[in-house]
C-alpha positions in Angstrom: -68.8 -31.4 115.8 -66.0 -34.0 116.8 -68.1 -36.9 116.0 -69.0 -35.4 112.5 -65.7 -34.6 111.4 -64.6 -38.0 112.7 -67.2 -39.9 110.4 -66.3 -37.7 107.6 -62.7 -38.5 107.6 -63.7 -42.1 107.9 -65.4 -41.7 105.1 -63.0 -40.3 102.8 -60.3 -42.9 104.3 -63.0 -45.5 102.8 -63.4 -43.6 99.5 -59.6 -43.6 98.9 -59.4 -47.2 100.0 -62.4 -48.1 97.7 -60.7 -46.9 94.6 -59.7 -49.5 92.2 -58.8 -52.1 94.9 -61.4 -55.0 93.3 -62.6 -55.5 96.5 -61.4 -59.1 96.5 -64.5 -59.8 94.3 -64.8 -62.9 91.7 -64.5 -62.1 88.0 -67.5 -59.7 86.5 -69.4 -59.5 89.8 -69.8 -55.9 89.3 -69.2 -53.9 86.0 -69.0 -50.3 85.1 -69.2 -49.0 81.6 -67.9 -45.7 80.4 -70.8 -43.6 81.3 -70.4 -44.9 84.8 -73.3 -47.3 85.0 -72.5 -49.7 87.6 -74.2 -52.9 87.7 -74.0 -56.1 89.6 -74.0 -59.5 87.6 -76.6 -61.0 90.2 -75.4 -64.7 89.2 -71.8 -63.8 89.7 -72.7 -62.2 92.9 -74.4 -65.1 94.5 -71.5 -67.4 93.4 -68.8 -65.0 95.1 -71.1 -64.7 98.3 -71.6 -68.3 98.8 -67.6 -68.4 99.0 -67.8 -66.7 102.2 -68.9 -68.3 105.5 -72.5 -67.6 106.7 -71.7 -65.1 109.8 -74.0 -63.8 112.6 -75.8 -60.5 112.1 -75.8 -58.0 115.0 -79.0 -56.1 115.1 -77.4 -52.9 113.6 -76.3 -54.9 110.5 -79.8 -56.5 110.0 -81.4 -53.0 110.1 -79.0 -51.9 107.8 -79.6 -54.5 105.7 -83.5 -53.8 105.5 -83.0 -50.0 105.3 -80.8 -50.3 102.2 -83.3 -53.0 100.2 -85.7 -49.7 100.4 -83.2 -47.3 99.9 -82.1 -49.0 96.7 -85.4 -49.4 95.3 -86.0 -45.5 96.1 -83.3 -44.8 93.7 -84.7 -47.0 91.1 -88.3 -46.0 91.5 -87.6 -42.1 91.6 -85.2 -42.4 88.5 -87.8 -44.6 86.6 -90.4 -41.7 87.4 -88.3 -38.8 86.3 -87.2 -40.8 83.2 -91.3 -40.9 82.4 -91.4 -37.2 83.1 -88.5 -35.9 81.2 -87.4 -38.8 78.9 -83.7 -37.9 79.7 -81.8 -41.3 78.9 -79.4 -40.9 82.1 -82.5 -41.7 84.2 -83.6 -45.1 82.8 -79.9 -46.2 82.3 -79.3 -45.7 86.2 -82.7 -46.9 87.0 -81.7 -50.3 85.3 -78.4 -50.1 87.2 -80.2 -49.4 90.4 -82.7 -52.4 89.9 -79.5 -54.8 90.3 -78.6 -52.9 93.3 -81.5 -53.5 95.4 -81.6 -57.0 94.0 -77.7 -57.4 95.4 -79.3 -56.6 98.8 -81.9 -58.8 98.5 -79.5 -61.6 98.0 -77.9 -60.9 101.4 -81.3 -60.7 103.0 -82.2 -64.2 101.4 -78.6 -65.4 102.6 -79.6 -64.5 106.1 -83.1 -65.4 105.9 -84.4 -62.1 106.7 -87.9 -61.0 105.7 -87.9 -59.0 102.6 -89.4 -55.2 103.3 -90.1 -54.9 99.8 -93.4 -56.6 99.8 -94.9 -54.8 96.3 -92.7 -54.0 93.4 -95.0 -51.4 92.5 -93.1 -48.0 91.5 -93.5 -45.6 94.8 -94.7 -48.6 97.1 -92.7 -48.8 100.4 -92.8 -50.4 103.7 -91.1 -47.8 105.3 -93.1 -44.6 105.5 -90.0 -42.4 105.6 -89.0 -43.9 101.7 -92.9 -43.2 100.7 -92.4 -39.7 101.8 -89.1 -39.2 100.2 -90.3 -40.7 96.8 -93.3 -38.2 96.6 -91.0 -35.1 97.6 -88.0 -36.0 95.4 -90.3 -36.8 92.2 -92.4 -33.7 92.6 -89.4 -31.6 93.1 -87.8 -33.6 90.1 -90.9 -32.8 87.8 -90.1 -28.9 87.7 -87.5 -29.0 85.1 -84.6 -31.3 83.6 -82.2 -29.7 85.7 -84.1 -30.0 88.9 -84.5 -33.6 87.9 -80.8 -33.8 87.9 -80.4 -32.2 90.9 -82.6 -34.7 92.5 -80.5 -37.4 91.0 -77.3 -36.1 92.7 -79.4 -35.7 96.0 -80.2 -39.6 96.0 -76.7 -40.6 95.3 -75.9 -38.4 98.1 -78.1 -39.9 100.5 -76.8 -43.6 99.4 -73.0 -42.6 99.9 -74.0 -41.0 103.6 -75.9 -44.0 104.7 -73.3 -46.7 103.2 -70.5 -44.8 104.7 -72.4 -44.9 108.2 -73.8 -48.6 107.7 -70.4 -50.1 106.5 -68.9 -48.6 110.0 -71.6 -51.1 111.9 -70.4 -54.0 109.6 -68.3 -56.2 112.0 -67.0 -59.7 110.6 -69.4 -60.3 107.4 -67.0 -60.2 104.4 -70.2 -60.9 102.3 -71.8 -57.6 103.5 -68.6 -55.6 102.9 -68.5 -56.9 99.4 -72.0 -55.6 98.6 -71.8 -52.4 100.5 -68.3 -51.1 98.9 -69.6 -52.1 95.4 -72.7 -50.1 96.1 -70.7 -47.0 97.4 -68.7 -47.4 94.3 -71.8 -47.3 92.2 -73.4 -44.5 93.9 -70.2 -42.5 93.5 -69.9 -43.1 89.9 -73.7 -42.2 89.4 -73.1 -39.0 91.4 -70.3 -38.0 89.0 -72.7 -39.1 86.0 -75.3 -36.8 87.3 -73.0 -34.0 88.2 -71.4 -34.0 84.8 -75.1 -33.6 83.3 -75.9 -30.8 86.0 -72.8 -28.9 84.4 -73.9 -29.7 81.0 -77.4 -27.7 81.7 -75.5 -25.0 83.3 -76.2 -25.9 86.8 -74.6 -25.5 89.9 -75.1 -28.2 92.8 -74.0 -27.9 96.7 -73.9 -31.3 98.7 -76.6 -31.8 101.3 -75.6 -35.0 103.0 -71.8 -35.4 102.5 -69.2 -32.7 103.2 -68.6 -30.3 100.2 -64.7 -31.6 100.6 -65.7 -35.4 99.9 -68.0 -34.4 97.4 -65.2 -32.5 95.3 -63.0 -35.5 95.9 -65.8 -37.9 94.4 -66.8 -35.5 91.5 -63.2 -34.6 90.5 -61.8 -38.2 90.2 -62.3 -40.7 87.4 -65.0 -43.2 87.1 -64.1 -46.3 89.3 -63.9 -49.5 87.5 -65.2 -53.0 88.8 
């Protein structure tokens, strides 16, 4: 229990510190529109990454990058499938944002010459069997109704927030990874806000599954975070 509370307190601190600080990034590296769609400018990102010295990865940092490459693809693939099922624009829009998120992680893999776990870009194709399972479960759950699909969207963004906070704590002295992770976190918080707003508009209620209720409330009751 103590370790869980400590983790959540650290996560809340990261959320507070991440709001509006710009993350020392270059111009137009990460943009957010009025609906909260949070997108990397991949050309600008690569330029910014090249301003940092190439560090040395720990085993945990390497493992985290490989996982996030597929986890961001999971978000893209789930939302693409849910859009095809329900034709709700939020899924298409956020899927497009998520495509830049997984490509941002790929930029780090290429920078550190890590083997890309994504060997097949087809929707629902993953090297990690856990993501294959999650894709099946989430898309089947989301197929039931628009409201259930929106719940899935919130759940996916929660999972991203949980994992990014955890992986961020494993980053030692690599500001390039910090840059990407901090913007991924910002994007996930913005997308969670967007999904939650749609849930309320459809007369739904939602309880977080991966992060604390307190952190969830702080996120959804605060404004969209800009780039």
